[in-house]
N, C-alpha and C positions, 0 to 999 in steps of 0.2 A: 550334539550339542542338546542339553533341554531349556527353558525357561531359567528354570533355577540357574545355567551356568552360564547361565547368557553375558556377556561383559558389560551388557545397560542394565539392566533386571537384578537389585539384588531386594535380601531377605530384611528387613530390621533387620541392625547389630544394639540395637538397644540404646541405651544413654548414653551413650557417645558418636552414634549417626544424627539423633535427635538434636543434643547438642551442636554437634557439626554442622547440621543444616539453615538450625538458628543462628547461629554467625555467620555460615555462608550467607545469608537474607539480611542478615541484621549490614552485612560489608557490602551487596548488592546493595539497599537502599539507600548507605551516604553516592556511592556515587552514581546510581541511578538517576536522587534526586537535585544531585548536585549538576548532571546534564541539564534536566528536566529545567530547572531553577534559569541555568546560563543562556540555556536556547530564545532564538529570536524566532516564530514563528514565519510563515514564508507561503506561499501563494498559497498550491494545493490546500493545505492548511484551512485559509481561509476563504479560502475561495465554496466549500465543505459551510460555513461558518457562513456566509452574509445567502449562501443560498440555506439555509433551515432557518434563517431567520424573514426569507422575502415575504411580503402575502398579511395580508392583515386577521388572518387564521393558514388551521392546519391543511385545509385541504388548496387555498391557494399556494404555501407552499409545497403539499406534494405535486400539483399542478406545475408549478415550476420547475423542480429538476427531475421534470420526467426529461426523460432523454435523456438526461448527463451522464450517464454513463458507470451506477451507483446506484444499488437497490436503498429503497430510503429510513429504514431503520438505523444507520449513524443522521442522519438527519432529523429522526424522530427524537433520537435520543438530543440531539444537541440544543431544541427545539423545548424540548421539554424542561432540559438542567437549567434551560434561559430564562423559559418561563417564572419558574420557582428561583430562581438566582439569577437576578439580572444587569448579573456582569462580563464584559469579555473573556474574564479567568476562567468561564465555564468550559470555552473553548480548552485546554492545556489540562483543565481536571481528570474532566469529561475520557481525553486518552490517557492521562499514567493512571486512571481507576482503571482502564482495563488491564492495563498494561502491569498496572502494582498487585490484580488479581491470578490473571496469570502466571507469574513468575511463582507469589505465592502458592501457586497448588500445585508447579514444580517443587518444588521444594520442601512443602510438607505433608501434602496428598498423593506425587507422584511412586512410581516403584521402584524410581531407577537407585544406579549406586552415587554414592554422590558426591563422585567428581563429574560423571555426566553433569548430575544438576550445576555442579560448579559450569559444566562448560553450555550450557546453557545460559539460567544468568546473567555471564560475563563476553556476554554474546554482540555482536553488531546491533541483534535485532531486540536480544533481551533484556538491553539496558538502554540501547538508545532507541533507533527506528521503533520499536511498540509502546513506548515507554514514552521518550520525551517531542515525539512528535505523535501529533494528533492526528490521527486518523481512524480508519476506518479497518484496517486487516488486523489490529490486535482485538479486534471483535473478534476474532474466527479464530483466531488461537483459543482464546479463553474458550466459544462452543463445541472448541473441538476436544479439548483437555477433559472439560465435563464432560465431553459424550464419555469418556473411555473412562472415567471416574464413576460414571450410575451404569455402560454397561449391561453388566450382570442384572441388573437388576430391571432396565427398560426396552432388552431387545426383546422380549416376548410382547410389550403392549403400546400401543397404542404415540407413548411419549416419544417415543424411538421418531416416530415421523414425525410428532413439533419441533423438538431440540432440531430436526433436516431442515425444518422450515427457515426455523431461528437461521442455520449457516445459510441458506440458499441466498438469506435479504443484508450477506454482512456486504460482500462485495461482486462483483461474477464472475469471478473463477473458483468463487467457493462452490458455486453450485455444482461446477463440474464434482470436486472434492466428497460435495454432501452423494450425489449418485453412485462415488467409488466410498463411501462406509454403504450404502444396500445394496451394494455387487459383496462388499465380506458382509452381508449377514444372508446376503442368496444364499450364497459357495456356504456359505457356515449352516444359513439355517436345513441345508440338502444334504450336510457332512454330516449331521449326527444321525450317529445310528440308534437312538432314543426314538424313532415314531415321529411322525407328522401330524398331528390333532385336525380336524377341522378349522377348531377355536383357531390355532398359531397359522395355519393354513389364512383366514381370515384376517389376522391382525397385521400377520405379513402385507398381504396385497391392500389395507389399509395406511401403511407406514411409506407402501410403497407408491400410494392417493396425495398422501400428506408431503413429502418430497415435492413430488411433481407441480402438487399446488402451491407447492410452495419456489419454483426453479420459474413455474408461469408468472407468481407474483412481481419476480426479480424482470423477466422478461420483460415488461404491459410499462415496468417503471423505465426499466433504461433502453428500448427499444423503441421509436424507432429515434434512436441518436443524434441531437444538433450537431452534436461534435463529431464529424463526419470528416472532416480536415487531419483528425489523429488517431486514424484506422490504419491499420496495419496498409503498406502499399501490395502484399501479397492477398489479403482479403477480395473476397469471386474468382481465384483461381484455383482452385479447387480439379486434383486430378490422381489417378495413382501415381503419376510421378513426381510433383509435388506435395505429397503426403511424402513419401522418400526422403527427398530433399529438406521434406523440413523436420524428419525427426532425427537425420542426422547432422538440420546444422548450425556451428558452433556460436551463431551470430545474435541468434534469437532464442530465448528461452534453456532459462539458464545458467546463463551469462554472467549474471554478477556474482553468481557463489562461485567461490573461490578454488574447488576440486569440479565446478559446473556441469551436465548430466552425464556425465558417465559416471562417477562417483557415486550417482541417485542411482544409475540405475543397477550396478552391483548392490545397492545399500539392498534393492528389492531383496538380493539374493537368502539375506535372513529369513525369510520366510520361506522359506523353501522345505521344512514343514506342517507349515502351514499353508494349506490353499484356499482360505481364505481372504488373509493379510496377502499373501501372493498376488493373488485376483486382481486384490482391491488395489496396493503397492504398483502394480503394471498401467493401471487402469487411469491411474492420479498423474500416473505419470507424462502419459502417452497424451494423455488427454489436453491435461496441462501445454504441453511442449507444441500440441498444434493449434493450441487456442492463441499460446506467446507468437507462434510466428503468423498465420492466420489472420488475427482481429484483430487485439491487439499487444504489443510491441509490454515486454516484462522489464523489470528493475530489482532491484533488490527485498525492497517491502512486500511485491509480486510473488518474486522465486521461495521465497522461505518459507508461507502458506507452506507447501510440501513440506518442507520439516516438522513440522509441525504436524504436518498430515503422518505420517509416519513415527512418528516421537506416542500419537496417540495410536495405532496399531501395532504398536510397542508395547503399549500398557494394559490394553482391550487381549492381547494372548497374554497377558501374561496374567491379568486377574480371569485367566478359563477360560477364552472364549473354542468353543469346540470347533471339530475342524483335524485338527493336526493329526500326523498320520508316519508311523515310526522311521520311515523307510529303512537306506539304506547305505555305509559308513559313508560313503563320499558324498553324502548329504550334509555330515559333520565338517567338513570343509567346507563346502560355500556356503552354509549359513553362516560360519564361523569369521571367515569372510565377508560375509554381506555387511558384518556387524560392526566390524572394524571397518570398514567405506561410510559406513556412516556415522563410526565414531572421526574420521577423518574429517566428516564434512563439518562435524561439530566444531571437533579443537580449528579449523580453518574458520570457519566464524567469531573464537575467539580475537582470531590479528587482525579482524574488520572492526572488534571495539577501537581498537588504540588509534585509531584514526581518528572517530568525532573523539574523543579528550585525546589526543593532539592538539590537533585546532583549537579542541577550547584552555587548553593550557597560553597554547597563544592570541588567543583573545578574537581568532575569527569567527564571524555570529554566520548561521545557516544564513541570511537572508539580511540587504540589508534596509530593510520595508524598515527598520527604527530607523537609523541613521537621517532618513528621507525625510519620516513627520518629525523629525527634529528642526532641522531645516524648513517646514512649513510653519514653525513658532515663530521664524525669525519674522518680524512688521509688519516689514515692506511686503512677505509673502500674507498675508490675511486674505482668506480668502481665495484664492490661488485654485485652476479648475488644474487638473495634470494629467499629463496622457503620457504613454512611452510605448515602445517599442521596442518587442513587439508587446501587447496588448496587456499580454500573461501578467509581465514586471507589477501591472495597476494591482490585480489582484489580493496579495497581502496586506494591502494599505489599510483599509479599512477594521481594523484589526487595530489602527493606532491612531487615526484621523477620521473625520467628516469631509473631508473636500471631496468636488465633486473630482468627476474621474471621467477622461472622454479618450471612449476605444474605438484609436486613430483606425484601424481597419473596419467597423462596420459604422462609423462618423456616428457614436449617439456615444449618451449617457449610462454610464451604470455600474456594478459592483463581480460582474464575473464578464468574462468573454466566448463567445459561442469559437468554437475554431469552430470554424466554417469553411465548407471550400468558393459558399460564398459569396463571401467577403475582399476589401482587398488583396490578392496572393503576392503583389506584390504593391511597394510600398514607396514611392521618392522621396528623397529629403523634401521635394521644391512642395509637394503634399501633404508632408506633417505641417511646414510652414503655412503653410495656407491658411489648416484650418486653427492655427495658431495664430493668425492674423483672424479668424472672422469670429471664434470665438470672443477672445478680446472686447475686435467692435462691437461684438453683444451683447457682452455683461463687465466692458469695463474693470475687470479681475488680470489679473499677469498670468499669466499662461504658466507652465513647471514641467518640464518634458528631463525624459528617461530617458537617451539612449544607448542600447542596448549593444551595436553597432559604434565602433569608437569615426569617429566622423573626419579621418583624415584619409585623401585620396590621390595620387596622381596620373589615376584614370580610369574612365567607369569600372565602378565593380558591382555584381550583384552579393547579396551575404545571406546566403541564407541565417532561420533566426530562431523557429519553429517551428515543427512536421512541417509541413509541405511551404512555407511564406520566409516568405526572402524581402529582402531591402533594398534597395537600386541607393549608392551614391556615386555622383561626379563634382572632378573637382568644383566648378561649374557652382552644382549644387550647394556644396558647401559652402561655398565663397558668399555664397548668398544671407544660407542660413546662419553664419556666423557673424555675418555685420548689420543681423536683425538682433542676435539673442546676444545672450551674455551665458557664459558658463562659469558658475559658484561654488560647485565641485565635481572630485569624481571618484565616484565609489566602485573602486576597483581593485583584483587584488586580496583583496583582504576576509572574502567570506568562504563560505563551503560551498555551498551552491552558485548557480548556473545566475542567480537574481546581480549581474553587477555590471554600471549604467554612469553617464556619467550628465548630471544635473545641468540643466540647459534652464534661463527665465527667458518669455517674451511678455514686451518687447523691453530690447534694448537698453 
């Protein structure tokens, strides 16, 4: 099966194909725009925004984000955008810009067939995760597809390395994918029957050095992390047995994609006639699987990066990347199986889109932060100090209000909590009440407390709340807490994410 007969790749069929793409994109804009407009920002979005605006200058901001776990590119974009347009809305707008640009490339520039374009656009990531949610992962998708679009023109220039530097600094997993693209070029380079000149060898070495520099820049920004409590429980337990366990584990790494790592592994067979793409696809899958097992656990937004990585490899091979081979007829069957396995992965992601659409139709927000902001507008809560358990529930509030936030685990004011093992890893309800009493006596302000754990206990209970953090409540501590506070709302059951809590005010 040649590229021309691939079920993913198709030639421009003229005016009808272009009109179809335009219609698809217009419909996508309406759906994605509605999801974007109705989206309530949640903590990870605002956490990055708060860090981007920290410090009096860029140098102080870079110092603040050091060790956060993400490279600096997204923070620089947010800070620059806010400097030009000093409004909070630059956060969702910035996220949408990258998402729209990515989907426009898929619709109007990519070589994919019309129905493949439709599956990418109308997917959980294409219309929601990488558009409505303002995170840095959509930048990586755009950079990878951009690389695929210009690859024939940059593979023998240092622009390839420059693009890989950019990719390395979108997010940490993309450093591994950048290495995969470099591997693609390496295998392709030595598979070229046309010979290799000294200049081409030097250019490849230069691109490798640039990619390494990009990875190093990312590394020195994220390491050492101050969010050590967020690391995988498998961190540091390397060995032959654990590596095998990681590769076959079905809970850590690609478990949020409907068809999981098996379908992705089969998808690699689509490149059986393309050694460069095959090596890159297998490397990327194994590297990410090990990363998600040993370093940081993955969610849907992380795993989708590999989908865009494979889309980029399909695009690059369709654009005439060298290194192909004829092989035997049985390779046709493997190639076809791989292509249809990947199509199945794309189709499954369209099903994922049904969830946010359904939730938005029911009026379920992604976060309850906007509802808390409305409560804080009450006259009796003017200037209230807000605290929460876990502290992370506070991080979405700075987008809507300017109230001071008290981080219970670390006993300090701030907008961003550090997920550190040096914090109060187990918190009691009596400690929460003691902090509220102290803050009120020192400031005279009311204290608003958001409790993720339902404050009902017939016997002592220790409840996990975030990573390895926990909260202990007893019947007596619940009785003392409720006697000193007043519950003003219960914001549970109507949200998509995990930002659900009861709202209490101290003093009663």
